[in-house]
N, C-alpha and C positions, 0 to 999 in steps of 0.2 A: 725445101728440104733442109737447107742450112739452119733456118729458124727453128725447125722442129728439133734438130740435133742439139742446138744450143739450149732449148728448154729442157730436154731430157738429160743434159749433163748434170751429174750429181753435185750438190753443193758441199763445201767443206763443213766439218763440225763447227758449230757456233758461228757460222757465217752470217747469221741474222742478228748478231749482237750489235748494240749501238756503239760500243767502245772498240777502238781499233786493237788495243792490247788483248782484249778478250777474243777477238777473231783470230789473232796470231798465236794465242796460247796453245791450241792443239798442235800446230806445226812445231812450235818450240819444244813441247814435251816429247813429241814423236822424234824430233831430231836428236834431242839429248839422249833418249832411250836407245836410239839406233847407234849413235856414236859410242855410248858407254858400253852397251851389251855386246857389240860386235867383237872387239878385241878381247873383252873379258871372257866371253864364251869360248873363244879359241884357246886361250891360255888355260882355263879351268878344265876343259875337256881333254886337253893334251897332257897337262902337268898332273892333275889330280885323278882324272878318270882313266888316263892312259890310252886315250883314243888316238888314232892316226891323225897327223897334222892336216893332211888334205881333207880327210873326212870331217874333221872338226871345223875346218874353215867353211866347207860347204854347208854344214848344219848351222853355223853361226850366221851366214848370209841368209839362209832360208828362214831362220827364226827372227832375225832383227830387221832386215831390210823391209819386209812387208809392213812394219809399223808405220812407215811413211805413207804407204797406200791406205792405211786404216783411217787417216784423216778424211779421206774422200769416200772410200769404199771399204768400210770396216768388215763387212761380211765376206767379201772376196779375200781380204787379207787374212781373215780367220781360217778360211779353207787352207791357205798355204801354210800358215803358222801351225795349225793343228796337225796337218799331215807331217810337217817337219818335226814337231815335238814327238809324235808317235814313232816316226822313223828313227829319231835320235834315241828313244828309249830302247827300241829293238837293237840298234847298233851297239848300245852300251852293254848289252848282254854278252857281246863278244869280247869285251874288255875286262880286265881284272882290276877292280877298284875296291876300296875299303868299305866295310859295312856302315861306317858312320856317315858316309856320303849319301845325299838324297838320291832316290831313284823311285819311280821311272823318270821324273822330271827334275833336272838340276835347278839350283836357285836362279840362275840367269834366265832359264826358260820360264820359270814361274813369274818372275818380275815382268818380262815382256808380255806374257799371256794375260796377266792381270790388267796391265795397261790397255791391251787390246779389248778385254771384256768391258772396261769402262767405255771405250769408244763404241762398242756394240750397243751397250745400254743407252747411249745418247742418241742412237740412230734407229735401231730396229724395234719392231713391236714386241709385245709380251710373248706371243707364240714363238717367234724366232729365238728370243732369249731363252725360253724354256727348252727348246730343242737343242740349243748350243750347250746349255748346262747338262742336259741328259747325255749328249754325245761325250762331253768331257768326263762326266762321272762314269759312263759306261766304259770308255777307253781306260780310265784310271783303274777301275776294278778288274777289267779283263787283263790288263798288264800285271796286276798283282798276282795272278795265278802263275806267272812265269818269273816271279821275283827271284834273283840270285841269292838274296839273303832274306832275313825275316821281314815279313810285310807287316807294318804297324800303321798307327793312325797318322804319323808324320808323312807317310807315303801318299796320303789323300789330301795333302796340303793344296795341290792345284785345284782339286774339286771344291774345297771349302773357300779358298780365297777367290777363285773364279766366280763362284756363286754370289759371294758378297759384292764383288765388283760389278757383276751384271745387275744385281738388285740396286746398287747405288746409282749406276748410270741410268737405269730405267726410272727410278724415282726422280732424279734430276730432270730427265727429259719430260716426264709427265707434269712435273711442277712448272717447268717452263711453258709447256703447252697450255696449262690452265691459266697462267698469268697472261699469256699472249691472247687467249680467247677473251679473258676478262677485259683487257685493254681494248680489243676490237669491239666488244659489246658496249663498253662505256662510250667509245667513239660513235657507234651507231645510235646509242641512246641520246647522246648529246645532239647529233644531227637531227634525229627524229623530234627531240624537244624543240629545237630551233624551228623546224618545219611546222610543228603544231602551233607554236607561238605565232608564227607568221600567218598561218591560216586563220587562227582565231582573231588576229588583229584585222585581217582582210574582211572577215565576216562582220566584225564590229563596224569597220569603216563603211561596208556596204549597207548595213542597217541605217547608219547615220545619214549617208548620202541618199538612201531611199526616202528618208523623211524630208530631206531638202527638196529632192526632185518631186516627191508627191505633193509638197506644198505648192510648187510652181505649176504643176499640172492641174491641181485643183483650182488654182486661181484662173488658169486659162479656161477651164471648163465653165466656171461660174461666170466669167466675163462674157464668154461666147453665148451662154444660155440667156443672159440678161441684157444682151446688147439691144435687142429690139424694144425692150421696155425703157432702157436708159437713153437711147438715141432717138426716140420718137419714131415717126413713120420712116420705114426703110423699104427700098424696092424689094420685090419678091426674090430676085436672084441674090441680093446681098443677105437677106434673111436666111435663105437656103445655105449660103456660104458659111454664115456663123453657125448654123445648125450642124453642118458637116464638120466644122472645126471642133465644136463641142463634142460631137460623137467620136471623132478620131482621138481627141485628148482623153475622153473617158475610157475608150478602148485601150489606149496605150497605158493609161494608169492601171487598168485592171491586169493587163499582161505583165507589167512590171511588178505588181504586187504578187502575182502568181509565181513569177520567177524568183523573186527574193523572199517569198513567204517562208521557204525552208530555213532561212537564216534567222527567223524570229521564233522564239519559244515562249513558254508561259512566263519565264522570268524576265523577258525582254520588254514587257509592256511599258515599263517606266521610260523607255527610250522614245515613246511616242510624243513626249512633251517637246516643246520647241528646243532646238539644239543651241548650245552656247556659241558665242562668236567673239570678236575683238572686244566688244563692250564688257564682256564678263571677265576678261583677263585681269582687270583691276581688282575685281572682287576676289579672284583667286589669289592675287598677290597679298591682299589684306588678310585673308584667312591664313596664309602661310606665315606672314609676319607675326600674327598673333600667336601662332602655335610654336614656331621654332626659331625665330631670330629676325634680324634686320633685313628687309628687302626693299630696295629702291625700284620705283617703277617710272618709266618714261613713256607715256601713252602717245598715240598718233591718231589724229582724227582723219580717217580715210575710209572711203566706201570700197568694200571688197565683196566678191561673190560669197554666198553663204558657205560653200564648200571650203573656200580659203580661210574664212573666219573660223570655221569649225576646226580645221586642221591646225591653225595657229593656236587656238585655245588648247587643243589636246597636246600639242608639242610642249607648250608652256606648262601644262599640268604635269606631264611626265617628267620634265626637267626639274620642276620644283619638288616633285615627289622624290626624285633621286637625291636632291640636296638634303631633304629631310632624312632620308635613309642613311646616306653616306657621309654627310658633312653637317650635322645638326648644329645650329648656331652660327654658321658661316655667313659672312656678309655677302649678299646676293644682289645682283643688278638685272632687272628685266626691262628691256627697251624694245619699242616698236618704231620703225622708221621706214621712209620710202627712199629707195635709192634713185639716183639720177637715171633718166631714160637711157637704155642701152640700145644701140642700133639693131642688135640681133635679138635680144630678149625683151626689150621694153622695160618699163619701170617695174620694180619689184618691191614687195613688202618684206622687210628684214626683221626677223624676230631674233633677239639676242638674249640669252640667259647665261650669265657668268657668275660663278661663286668662288670665293676664296677658300683657303683651307679651314677646317673646323678649329675653333679655339682650343678644344681638347679632344683627343681621340675618344670616340664613344666606347663606353665600357663593354657593350655588347651590341650586335646589330639589331635594329628595330624589327627587321623581318628576317628570321632565320631561314625561311623557305623561299626567299626571293629567287626568281629564275634567272635574273640578270639579263633579260632580253628586252628591256624597255626601249633600247635604241632601235630594235628591230621594227617596232611599231612606228617610231618617228620616221625612219627611213621609208617605210612603206607608204605612209601618208604623203610624205613629200614627193615620192616617186609618182604616185597616182595622179597628183594634180600638176605635175610638171615642174616642180621646184628643185632646190638643191639643199643639202644638209651637210654641215661641217661640225664634227664633234671631236673632242680630245682633251687630255689633261693639260694643265698650265704649269709653267716652271715652279710657281710658288706652292703647288700642291692643290690648286683649285681645279675647276672643270669649266668647259665652255661648250655651249650649244648654240649654233648659228644656223638659222633656216631662212632661205630666200624663196618667197612664194609669189606666184603671178598675181597681178592686180586686177585683171579684167577677164571676162568670159572668153574673149578671143584668145588670150594666152593659155587658157586651160585646154583648148583644143589643139 
């Protein structure tokens, strides 16, 4: 029950603002109005309008004090202030005041009521604001029939200024709501874009791994099918064992192709070619050096699983593409090395791509529509094969990409 009550507790005006001074502004304005109008109303009602001091004090409290409540509950404050203003107008009919003075609502009441209308506009919906203005206009016109002096346009000042204040507050509230929804939509769109990029990269990885696994399964099938011809005379039970292995491998390959077939489309047929690995990173470096600047490459002659070689190639490809996009002409170092065996993780293949700052800031980005999610694909590749990735800017303005990948099939599992 306590939690429900806390959720239903109304928030102060502008409580959702990011800056503290904006959140405190409604309280400051309400306090200043209350402190300024309270004594002023008493003095003016007694000295100028000739109202009794006790009655004037009561009206002043009823008209000014609710302005503090308006910061949290403006509609409830309006009920009190509106009733007090109408009652004050009726009480002024019993006093003898000059025709030049405003009636039915003195200047102090108009100032407080306009401030209250701004608070209403910032909190209440259009229908409520319209009803408030109609009530104000109706009371103003009805009191005009009992005017002790000539009723003119200046006597409608509360209706006019109150309507303007309600309109201003409503416009500000709706503008804030539009901006808030726009920010929320941009946040949702960015999250959805990141999710879509991740899913696309997973699909691409799955297609590539499918080619790798399909190759191995095909080799198993062929070797099992041809074993009896390559190995000479085999016992019947051994021949049946090889036949069973070939059938199982063929069935598994078919199931895998059916499961991953949805990831292939007509445009993906080019991916059926052999996938690149560590041996092709040197060619990638040479192509980048010819296109955009000096690139140093330190190779490493080591045997790795195809999935690891493919991931290393794709990470290097994305890292060099980022250098071309964001730091054209920057000196870049690409190195492959094997770390010392670790008791927990074992030996690891380390891929390091480090670039310095660009010689000159590019006049314009090479890809204006870049999504900026290239690192998402790197992290996903590394995560799938059980490696680690470390990326980040360098003090000199460059950037560093360091990936550690498992060396053996055992580490992949």
